[in-house]
C-alpha positions as CSV (number, residue, x, y, z in Angstrom):
1,X,26.8,-16.4,-16.8
2,X,27.3,-12.9,-18.4
3,X,25.2,-10.0,-16.9
4,X,23.0,-9.3,-20.2
5,X,22.1,-13.0,-19.8
6,X,20.9,-12.2,-16.4
7,X,19.5,-9.0,-17.4
8,X,17.4,-10.8,-20.3
9,X,15.9,-13.5,-17.8
10,X,14.5,-11.2,-15.9
11,X,13.0,-8.8,-18.4
12,X,11.7,-12.3,-19.9
13,X,9.8,-13.2,-16.5
14,X,6.4,-11.0,-16.4
15,X,5.7,-11.1,-13.0
16,X,9.1,-9.0,-12.7
17,X,7.8,-7.4,-15.1
18,X,4.7,-6.6,-13.1
19,X,6.6,-5.9,-10.2
20,X,8.5,-3.3,-11.6
21,X,5.8,-1.6,-13.4
22,X,3.9,-1.3,-10.0
23,X,6.8,0.2,-8.0
24,X,7.9,2.8,-10.7
25,X,4.3,3.3,-10.9
26,X,3.8,3.9,-6.9
27,X,6.9,5.8,-6.7
28,X,5.6,8.5,-9.7
29,X,2.8,8.5,-7.6
30,X,3.9,9.7,-4.8
31,X,6.6,11.8,-6.5
32,X,3.1,13.7,-7.7
33,X,1.3,13.9,-4.6
34,X,4.2,15.4,-2.5
35,X,4.6,17.9,-5.7
36,X,0.8,19.0,-5.4
37,X,0.8,19.0,-1.4
38,X,4.2,21.2,-1.4
39,X,3.0,23.7,-4.4
40,X,-0.7,23.9,-2.5
41,X,1.1,25.0,0.6
42,X,3.7,27.8,-1.3
43,X,0.0,29.0,-2.6
44,X,-1.6,29.3,0.7
45,X,1.4,31.1,2.4
46,X,1.8,33.5,0.0
47,X,-1.9,34.2,0.0
48,X,-1.8,34.4,3.8
49,X,1.2,37.0,3.3
50,X,-1.0,39.3,1.3
């Protein structure tokens, strides 16, 4: 089998695509959550120094 055939089989599988989308959405959510937490912490430190 060629690598392109293997990729085509996985992309055609709705369960695999659903899991991939769920994992990517979870990673993106975690990124946004951590970014918001660190930004809020930085703003709090700056307000505390004033």
